[in-house]
C-alpha positions in Angstrom: -34.2 82.7 163.0 -33.7 80.9 159.6 -30.7 79.9 158.3 -29.6 82.1 154.9 -29.1 79.2 152.8 -29.2 79.6 148.7 -32.2 77.9 147.1 -30.1 74.9 145.3 -33.6 74.0 143.2 -33.4 77.7 141.5 -29.9 77.8 141.4 -30.1 74.7 139.2 -32.9 76.1 137.3 -30.6 78.8 136.7 -27.3 77.1 135.4 -29.4 75.1 132.7 -31.0 78.1 131.3 -27.2 79.6 131.3 -26.3 76.4 129.7 -29.0 76.4 126.5 -27.9 80.2 126.1 -25.4 81.3 122.9 -21.7 82.3 124.3 -20.8 85.1 123.2 -16.7 86.6 122.8 -17.7 90.0 123.9 -15.9 90.5 126.9 -15.9 93.9 128.7 -12.8 95.2 128.3 -11.0 98.8 129.5 -8.2 101.4 128.5 -5.1 99.3 127.4 -1.9 100.7 129.0 1.2 101.3 127.3 3.0 99.9 130.1 1.6 96.2 130.6 2.5 93.3 127.6 -0.1 90.9 127.6 1.3 88.1 125.8 -0.6 84.7 124.8 1.0 81.6 124.6 -0.4 78.5 122.6 1.3 75.5 121.8 0.3 71.4 121.3 -1.1 70.0 124.4 2.3 68.9 127.1 4.6 70.3 124.6 5.5 72.5 128.1 4.0 75.7 128.1 3.8 75.7 131.5 7.3 74.7 132.2 8.3 77.4 130.0 5.9 79.6 131.3 6.8 79.3 134.9 10.4 79.3 134.5 10.2 82.7 132.7 7.8 84.6 134.7 9.9 83.8 137.2 13.1 84.9 135.5 11.3 87.9 134.9 10.3 88.3 138.5 14.2 88.3 139.6 14.7 90.5 136.7 12.6 93.2 138.9 9.3 93.1 136.8 6.0 92.9 138.1 4.6 89.7 136.6 0.9 87.9 136.3 1.1 84.2 135.3 -2.7 83.2 134.4 -3.2 79.8 133.3 -6.0 79.1 130.3 -6.0 75.6 130.1 -8.8 73.3 131.4 -6.1 71.3 132.9 -5.0 73.5 135.5 -1.2 72.7 135.5 -0.1 76.2 134.8 0.9 76.9 138.0 1.7 73.6 138.8 5.0 73.7 138.4 5.6 77.1 140.3 4.2 76.2 143.0 6.1 73.2 143.4 3.1 70.7 142.5 0.6 72.0 144.7 -2.9 73.1 142.4 -4.4 76.2 143.5 -8.3 77.0 143.4 -9.2 77.8 140.0 -11.7 80.9 138.8 -14.2 78.6 138.3 -14.5 76.3 140.6 -14.2 79.2 143.3 -16.9 81.3 141.4 -19.2 78.4 141.4 -18.7 77.4 145.3 -18.9 81.3 146.2 -22.0 81.8 144.4 -24.0 78.3 146.3 -22.9 80.3 149.5 -23.7 83.7 148.2 -20.7 85.2 149.1 -18.6 87.5 146.4 -15.1 86.0 145.0 -12.1 88.2 146.2 -8.6 88.4 144.7 -7.1 86.5 147.5 -9.1 83.6 147.3 -8.1 82.9 143.3 -4.5 84.8 143.2 -1.3 83.5 144.7 2.3 84.2 144.5 5.8 83.2 144.6 9.3 84.4 143.9 7.6 87.7 143.1 5.3 86.3 140.6 1.7 86.5 141.0 -0.3 83.7 139.4 -3.8 82.3 139.4 -5.7 79.4 137.2 -9.1 79.9 135.2 -9.5 76.6 134.9 -12.2 74.4 133.5 -15.9 72.7 133.7 -15.8 68.7 134.7 -15.4 66.1 131.8 -18.2 66.1 129.3 -19.7 69.0 131.5 -19.4 71.7 130.0 -17.8 73.9 127.3 -14.1 74.6 128.1 -14.1 77.6 126.0 -17.1 79.1 127.5 -15.4 78.8 131.0 -12.5 80.8 129.7 -14.9 83.4 128.8 -16.4 83.7 132.1 -12.8 83.2 133.3 -11.8 86.8 132.0 -15.6 88.2 132.5 -14.9 87.3 136.7 -11.2 88.9 136.5 -12.6 92.4 134.7 -15.1 92.4 137.7 -12.2 91.6 140.6 -10.4 94.8 138.4 -8.2 93.2 135.7 -7.6 97.1 134.4 -6.5 98.2 137.3 -3.6 95.9 137.9 -0.1 97.4 137.8 2.2 94.5 135.8 5.0 94.8 133.6 3.7 91.2 131.8 0.7 89.5 132.0 1.4 85.8 130.4 -1.4 83.8 129.4 -1.1 80.4 129.1 -3.5 79.0 126.1 -3.9 75.3 124.6 -3.7 75.6 121.2 -4.8 72.0 120.2 -8.2 73.5 120.7 -9.9 76.0 117.9 -13.0 77.2 119.4 -13.6 80.8 120.2 -12.8 81.1 123.8 -9.7 79.9 123.4 -8.9 82.3 120.4 -10.0 84.9 122.7 -7.0 87.2 123.1 -6.3 86.8 119.5 -10.3 87.6 118.3 -10.6 90.3 120.7 -7.1 91.8 120.6 -6.8 91.5 124.5 -2.9 90.9 123.8 -0.6 92.7 122.1 0.9 89.4 121.2 1.3 85.7 120.5 4.7 83.3 121.5 4.3 80.1 120.2 5.7 77.0 121.8 6.9 73.9 119.4 9.3 71.1 119.6 10.9 69.5 116.4 7.7 67.2 115.7 5.0 66.9 113.1 1.9 67.8 115.7 3.2 70.5 117.7 4.3 72.7 114.4 0.9 72.0 113.2 -0.6 73.3 116.4 1.8 76.5 115.6 0.9 76.6 112.1 -2.7 76.8 113.1 -2.5 79.7 115.1 -0.6 81.5 112.5 -3.8 80.8 110.4 -6.2 82.4 113.7 -3.5 85.5 113.6 -3.7 85.8 109.9 -7.3 85.4 109.6 -8.2 88.0 112.4 -5.6 90.4 111.3 -7.3 90.5 107.8 -10.2 91.5 110.0 -8.4 94.3 111.4 -7.3 92.7 114.1 -3.7 94.5 115.8 -2.2 90.9 117.5 1.1 89.4 116.0 3.6 86.5 116.8 6.7 87.8 118.8 8.6 84.2 117.9 8.4 80.5 118.3 10.1 78.6 121.3 11.8 75.3 120.5 11.2 73.3 123.6 13.2 69.7 123.9 15.2 70.8 120.9 16.9 67.7 119.7 19.1 69.5 117.0 17.0 68.2 114.0 16.2 71.8 112.9 12.7 71.3 111.6 11.2 73.7 114.2 14.0 76.5 113.2 12.8 75.8 109.5 9.2 76.6 110.4 9.8 80.1 111.6 11.9 81.1 108.9 9.0 79.4 106.3 6.1 81.4 108.4 8.3 84.7 108.9 8.8 85.0 112.7 11.8 84.8 115.1 13.2 82.1 117.5 12.9 83.1 120.7 14.6 80.6 122.7 15.6 76.8 121.8 15.6 75.2 124.9 17.4 72.1 124.7 16.7 68.0 125.2 18.5 67.6 128.5 17.8 65.3 131.1 18.7 67.5 134.0 16.2 70.1 132.7 13.5 66.6 132.5 14.6 65.4 136.0 13.8 69.1 137.8 10.4 69.5 135.7 9.2 66.2 137.0 9.7 67.5 140.5 8.7 70.6 140.1 11.7 72.1 140.5 12.3 76.1 138.9 15.4 76.5 136.7 14.0 79.9 135.5 16.7 81.7 138.5 20.1 83.3 138.5 20.7 80.6 140.9 20.6 78.0 138.2 23.0 76.9 135.1 19.7 77.7 133.2 19.4 80.9 134.6 21.0 82.7 131.2 19.0 80.8 128.9 15.9 81.9 130.9 17.2 86.0 131.4 17.9 85.8 127.5 14.1 84.7 126.5 12.9 86.7 128.9 14.6 89.8 127.3 14.0 88.3 123.7 10.1 88.3 124.7 10.1 91.7 126.1 11.3 93.4 123.0 10.1 91.0 120.2 7.4 92.9 118.2 4.4 91.1 116.9 4.8 90.8 113.4 2.2 88.8 110.7 3.0 85.3 110.1 2.4 83.4 106.6 0.7 80.4 107.6 2.0 77.3 105.7 -0.4 75.2 104.0 -0.3 70.9 104.9 1.8 70.1 102.2 4.2 73.0 103.4 4.0 71.7 106.6 4.7 68.1 105.6 8.1 69.5 103.2 9.6 70.7 106.6 9.9 66.9 107.2 11.9 63.7 105.5 9.1 62.4 103.5 10.5 58.6 104.4 8.9 59.2 107.5 6.0 61.5 107.2 4.7 60.3 103.2 4.6 63.5 102.2 5.1 62.7 98.6 2.0 59.6 99.1 -0.1 59.6 95.5 -4.0 59.9 96.7 -5.9 57.3 94.7 -9.7 58.4 94.0 -12.2 55.3 95.5 -14.7 54.1 93.3 -18.5 53.3 93.1 -18.0 49.9 92.9 -14.9 49.9 95.5 -17.4 51.3 98.3 -20.4 48.8 97.1 -17.8 46.2 97.8 -19.9 42.8 97.4 -23.0 44.6 96.3 -21.4 46.3 93.3 -22.4 45.6 89.8 -24.3 47.1 86.7 -27.7 48.9 88.0 -31.0 49.2 85.9 -30.6 52.6 83.8 -33.3 54.9 84.5 -32.8 56.3 81.2 -35.3 56.3 78.5 -34.2 55.1 75.1 -36.4 56.0 72.3 -36.7 53.5 68.6 -35.5 55.4 65.7 -38.3 56.6 63.6 
């Protein structure tokens, strides 16, 4: 009797061959249902998407909605707050482990629940060992095999890193996998730069015949300076909620405490956000130019009034600068 152990050498060879294949954005899709709203949430890394989504999804569940939260960030931090800091097995790592053992991935291996919210993480490759966008594509292919289009949810919330502009992270916009996009940003230039990039992606694919639109902006850590609200007005999208910069929120988030609940003083804020998310239509944004984005801030802080001074060849040559012999042929007058 021999043990049923997979041939690791052949498995390694197949992985290497797969790594050299050109990735594709083509993901199998079923017929969309009118009941389920699939919403992609984008924002700069560290801006508070996970905090916003964990509490939003929990509040939606308390309001009687069936919610699936899918983390699509290689950091795999979307569900940490929901699960009290506990990291759940990701689809990518589980798929790899099961494949090595010759087993199939089951829904109970990757999907977990709390407070009525169903949640999972796509995950990503180890640092320096693969493409995060490709991991996203592989993850959605596996969700398709697990029966994604047969599931019964009111909302499917997808948490995407907005700093990355490769095809995998743009999948919901590029392939109409979501009906609408929600942006999370704060009153700082970098987070609004990322939000503006996502608006540019939405506009680009709308010109190509896409249907995804931006439902609005959630302002996180709002200090009242108004730049994020001015951005929303400039790109013609609504502000869905302004979550204040508050020490109580900071401490509760750091301790993995859910505040998106009727038992919390912040419950009404997230209840209003949940209602706004469900009702907000997908609109076509008007992305800003870089100068337009800088104009939202005081010039003394951003350098928006800086005048570019062109460099010369002499500048570049430094100590080697000097007149160069001309190759021009000069003819004597006849």
